[in-house]
ZAMARGU-4260 file (C-alpha; in steps of 0.2 Angstrom, whole numbers, plus 5000, padded with zeros to 4 digits):
<rodrens>
0) 5105/5017/5057 | 5089/5005/5056 | 5071/5013/5054 | 5056/5010/5064 | 5048/4999/5049
5) 5064/4988/5049 | 5059/4981/5066 | 5049/4967/5069 | 5029/4971/5071 | 5027/4970/5088
10) 5042/4981/5094 | 5034/4994/5081 | 5018/4993/5091 | 5028/4992/5107 | 5037/5009/5102
15) 5022/5017/5097 | 5013/5014/5112 | 5027/5019/5124 | 5031/5036/5115 | 5013/5040/5117
20) 5015/5034/5136 | 5030/5045/5138 | 5022/5060/5128 | 5009/5059/5139 | 5019/5059/5156
25) 5030/5073/5149 | 5015/5085/5145 | 5009/5081/5161 | 5024/5086/5169 | 5026/5100/5163
30) 5008/5108/5165 | 5010/5105/5184 | 5025/5112/5185 | 5018/5127/5175 | 5001/5130/5181
35) 5001/5143/5193 | 4991/5138/5207 | 4996/5148/5218 | 4992/5167/5210 | 4975/5157/5205
40) 4971/5153/5223 | 4979/5171/5230 | 4962/5180/5233 | 4956/5165/5245 | 4973/5167/5255
45) 4971/5185/5256 | 4954/5182/5262 | 4960/5169/5277 | 4974/5182/5281 | 4961/5195/5283
50) 4951/5184/5295 | 4968/5180/5305 | 4973/5197/5308 | 4955/5201/5312 | 4957/5187/5327
55) 4975/5192/5332 | 4981/5203/5347 | 4986/5220/5344 | 5005/5224/5339 | 5005/5231/5357
60) 5001/5215/5366 | 5013/5204/5375 | 5024/5192/5363 | 5018/5177/5372 | 4999/5183/5368
65) 5002/5184/5352 | 5012/5169/5349 | 4998/5160/5359 | 4986/5167/5347 | 4997/5161/5332
70) 4998/5142/5342 | 4979/5142/5342 | 4976/5146/5323 | 4989/5132/5318 | 4980/5120/5330
75) 4963/5125/5323 | 4966/5125/5304 | 4982/5110/5304 | 4994/5122/5294 | 5010/5131/5299
80) 5012/5150/5302 | 5024/5161/5309 | 5022/5180/5314 | 5035/5193/5312 | 5038/5213/5318
85) 5040/5227/5308 | 5059/5224/5312 | 5058/5208/5307 | 5058/5199/5322 | 5049/5182/5327
90) 5036/5184/5337 | 5027/5167/5338 | 5035/5151/5343 | 5050/5145/5334 | 5046/5130/5323
95) 5054/5115/5318 | 5060/5117/5304 | 5058/5134/5306 | 5050/5146/5295 | 5062/5161/5289
100) 5056/5178/5285 | 5055/5182/5266 | 5070/5192/5259 | 5055/5202/5252 | 5039/5207/5258
105) 5022/5212/5251 | 5004/5215/5255 | 4999/5199/5249 | 5010/5189/5239 | 5019/5171/5237
110) 5037/5167/5240 | 5049/5153/5236 | 5067/5156/5240 | 5072/5138/5242 | 5063/5136/5260
115) 5047/5132/5250 | 5032/5140/5245 | 5025/5154/5257 | 5011/5168/5257 | 5014/5183/5267
120) 5001/5194/5272 | 5007/5211/5279 | 4995/5218/5293 | 4990/5237/5295 | 5001/5237/5310
125) 5017/5231/5298 | 5016/5215/5305 | 5020/5200/5294 | 5010/5185/5294 | 5020/5171/5285
130) 5008/5155/5280 | 5019/5139/5276 | 5005/5128/5266 | 5016/5119/5255 | 5034/5118/5263
135) 5038/5102/5253 | 5035/5111/5237 | 5055/5106/5234 | 5050/5086/5235 | 5034/5086/5228
140) 5038/5087/5211 | 5049/5073/5211 | 5038/5061/5220 | 5025/5068/5205 | 5038/5063/5191
145) 5043/5046/5199 | 5024/5042/5201 | 5021/5048/5184 | 5036/5037/5177 | 5030/5023/5187
150) 5014/5024/5181 | 5021/5022/5162 | 5033/5008/5167 | 5017/4999/5173 | 5008/5002/5157
155) 5021/4997/5145 | 5023/4981/5155 | 5005/4976/5154 | 5006/4983/5135 | 5020/4973/5128
160) 5014/4954/5134 | 4997/4959/5124 | 5006/4968/5109 | 5019/4951/5109 | 5003/4938/5108
165) 4994/4947/5094 | 5011/4949/5083 | 5017/4929/5088 | 5000/4924/5081 | 5003/4933/5063
170) 5021/4926/5064 | 5014/4910/5066 | 5002/4913/5051 | 5018/4917/5041 | 5028/4904/5046
175) 5013/4892/5039 | 5011/4901/5024 | 5031/4897/5020 | 5027/4880/5024 | 5014/4879/5013
180) 5024/4889/4999 | 5038/4876/5002 | 5027/4863/4998 | 5021/4857/5015 | 5002/4855/5010
185) 4998/4850/5029 | 5003/4868/5035 | 4989/4874/5048 | 4987/4889/5059 | 4980/4886/5077
190) 4964/4897/5077 | 4962/4906/5094 | 4949/4921/5100 | 4938/4928/5088 | 4947/4944/5082
195) 4952/4949/5064 | 4968/4939/5066 | 4959/4923/5071 | 4948/4923/5055 | 4963/4928/5043
200) 4970/4911/5052 | 4952/4903/5049 | 4954/4908/5031 | 4970/4902/5027 | 4965/4886/5034
205) 4951/4883/5022 | 4962/4888/5008 | 4976/4878/5013 | 4963/4863/5012 | 4956/4867/4998
210) 4974/4867/4990 | 4979/4851/4997 | 4963/4844/4991 | 4968/4850/4973 | 4984/4845/4973
215) 4980/4825/4978 | 4967/4827/4965 | 4980/4832/4952 | 4992/4817/4958 | 4978/4805/4960
220) 4975/4809/4941 | 4992/4809/4936 | 4995/4792/4944 | 4978/4785/4935 | 4983/4792/4918
225) 5000/4785/4920 | 4993/4768/4923 | 4981/4770/4910 | 4994/4776/4896 | 5008/4762/4900
230) 4995/4748/4899 | 4991/4750/4881 | 5009/4755/4879 | 5015/4738/4884 | 5003/4728/4875
235) 5009/4738/4860 | 5026/4734/4862 | 5020/4715/4865 | 5011/4714/4850 | 5025/4722/4840
240) 5038/4709/4846 | 5025/4695/4841 | 5025/4702/4823 | 5031/4686/4812 | 5047/4692/4799
245) 5061/4702/4798 | 5060/4716/4806 | 5051/4731/4794 | 5054/4750/4793 | 5034/4751/4800
250) 5039/4739/4815 | 5054/4750/4818 | 5044/4766/4818 | 5031/4759/4829 | 5045/4752/4841
255) 5052/4770/4840 | 5035/4780/4844 | 5030/4767/4859 | 5048/4773/4866 | 5045/4789/4865
260) 5027/4789/4872 | 5036/4779/4886 | 5049/4793/4888 | 5036/4806/4888 | 5025/4799/4902
265) 5039/4797/4913 | 5046/4814/4911 | 5028/4822/4914 | 5027/4812/4930 | 5044/4816/4936
270) 5041/4835/4933 | 5026/4835/4942 | 5034/4826/4955 | 5046/4838/4958 | 5035/4854/4955
275) 5026/4847/4973 | 5040/4842/4983 | 5045/4850/4996 | 5061/4862/4993 | 5069/4854/5007
280) 5082/4843/5010 | 5076/4825/5009 | 5080/4810/5013 | 5087/4805/4995 | 5101/4817/4997
285) 5116/4808/5001 | 5135/4811/4998 | 5137/4808/4979 | 5151/4807/4967 | 5146/4820/4954
290) 5162/4819/4945 | 5158/4799/4944 | 5140/4801/4936 | 5148/4815/4923 | 5161/4803/4918
295) 5146/4789/4915 | 5134/4799/4905 | 5149/4807/4896 | 5155/4790/4890 | 5137/4784/4887
300) 5134/4798/4874 | 5152/4797/4866 | 5156/4817/4873 | 5171/4825/4881 | 5171/4829/4899
305) 5183/4840/4908 | 5181/4841/4926 | 5187/4842/4943 | 5183/4830/4957 | 5168/4836/4967
310) 5157/4826/4980 | 5141/4835/4987 | 5124/4832/4993 | 5112/4827/4980 | 5100/4817/4973
315) 5110/4805/4962 | 5096/4799/4951 | 5090/4816/4948 | 5107/4824/4943 | 5111/4808/4932
320) 5094/4813/4923 | 5098/4832/4922 | 5117/4828/4915 | 5107/4816/4902 | 5095/4828/4897
325) 5107/4842/4894 | 5119/4828/4883 | 5104/4822/4874 | 5098/4842/4869 | 5115/4846/4863
330) 5116/4832/4853 | 5100/4833/4845 | 5103/4851/4841 | 5122/4853/4838 | 5127/4835/4833
335) 5143/4828/4841 | 5153/4844/4845 | 5146/4844/4864 | 5159/4844/4878 | 5152/4843/4897
340) 5164/4854/4912 | 5161/4851/4929 | 5171/4862/4941 | 5168/4871/4960 | 5163/4890/4954
345) 5167/4895/4973 | 5169/4885/4989 | 5148/4884/4990 | 5143/4880/4974 | 5148/4868/4958
350) 5144/4872/4940 | 5141/4860/4927 | 5141/4866/4908 | 5135/4858/4892 | 5144/4867/4879
355) 5140/4864/4858 | 5145/4873/4843 | 5126/4871/4835 | 5117/4884/4829 | 5114/4893/4846
360) 5098/4899/4854 | 5089/4913/4846 | 5087/4928/4856 | 5069/4928/4855 | 5068/4911/4861
365) 5080/4911/4876 | 5067/4917/4887 | 5055/4901/4886 | 5068/4888/4882 | 5066/4881/4899
370) 5045/4882/4898 | 5037/4864/4896 | 5032/4857/4881 | 5040/4873/4870 | 5052/4869/4855
375) 5063/4879/4847 | 5054/4882/4829 | 5070/4875/4818 | 5066/4858/4827 | 5051/4847/4829
380) 5058/4832/4839 | 5059/4828/4856 | 5046/4829/4870 | 5049/4848/4874 | 5050/4842/4892
385) 5068/4839/4893 | 5075/4856/4898 | 5059/4860/4908 | 5066/4845/4919 | 5083/4852/4920
390) 5075/4869/4929 | 5065/4859/4940 | 5079/4847/4945 | 5091/4861/4948 | 5078/4871/4959
395) 5074/4856/4969 | 5092/4856/4972 | 5092/4876/4976 | 5102/4878/4962 | 5097/4887/4945
400) 5100/4884/4926 | 5104/4896/4912 | 5109/4898/4895 | 5120/4909/4884 | 5127/4909/4865
405) 5144/4906/4865 | 5156/4918/4854 | 5160/4907/4837 | 5143/4898/4836 | 5134/4887/4850
410) 5127/4888/4866 | 5132/4884/4885 | 5119/4877/4896 | 5127/4882/4915 | 5120/4875/4931
415) 5124/4880/4948 | 5120/4870/4961 | 5125/4872/4981 | 5138/4859/4987 | 5126/4859/5005
420) 5141/4847/5012 | 5158/4844/5004 | 5164/4826/5008 | 5181/4829/4998
</rodrens>
């Protein structure tokens, strides 16, 4: 069963307003029904009845005279009267609908025996004067209740659009925040009105604009830095190629260092682009034969591949880079005992593993191994970005990467990526 807190905000506010309206209506109806207005006005009716009694003909007068006197009072007061003798016989003119004699009568009192509420006054000569002041009392409560319910419905109908408009603006703000979190730096919220929600929207727009400026500055800096780094690297490569004589150890080391710097620059740029990319299916996601990519990379590195045929919607260039980084990492730390496995873990995901028989990953360092520029303490070679790039590529495909130590020694890097669309 859902709790109130599980409903959208506009429904929560609407339910609160509606509950308050219903509570007020119920309390009003109960108080109206229980309020004893009749007894509170008893003295006033008694005084009025005494006044009528003083101006009525005596009981010995003819019936027609007594009836005419009652008709005169009804005309003057616009009320309904009936006069009965001591034996309960009607002395006044019959009315339609008839005012019946109460089943019980006492000098001064109210009765409601199904015919309506009436005030009964017993005269000194035992005659009974019956004043019907609310003959429609049986209908009036329902009319009053209907009016109260109509008022509640009207207020609810007016309140709902107002509440929905307020929460719709909050939902728009939420969508913009989520879009900004996915990488859409141009996400903004329309600012309408001058209330707290509009102030919050304006604050969000200012923050989003500042974030967009900072990210664009970072992109520009990285682009300029990569250009400035690659220019001297190319000059060093050209100078190294022009060196006369047979290649020396120094020249070989120079070329290796240049290649390592070039790889580092490329990985920094790729990692930065992935971190700032939107996590949505972009145009470069195409139906790709993942098994063929794995076969090419395993053949290039001369390692074994155990795979089933899988075609998925991925970025082929990035998936190739992910495989290559995992293989190179395994070869760097575990030698040649490396095996790649590729298969469906279930109907919706593919699972790629790279297993080795190296020394494994120390437990104290396993949580940090995918951080940028982190290197295992026992090895110093590599850029420290390979596994960080693997994690970014996995997340870019809405997947995940993990590592476990294998029984008997070695590590197993596991990448799970949704298939998205299976074309096999």
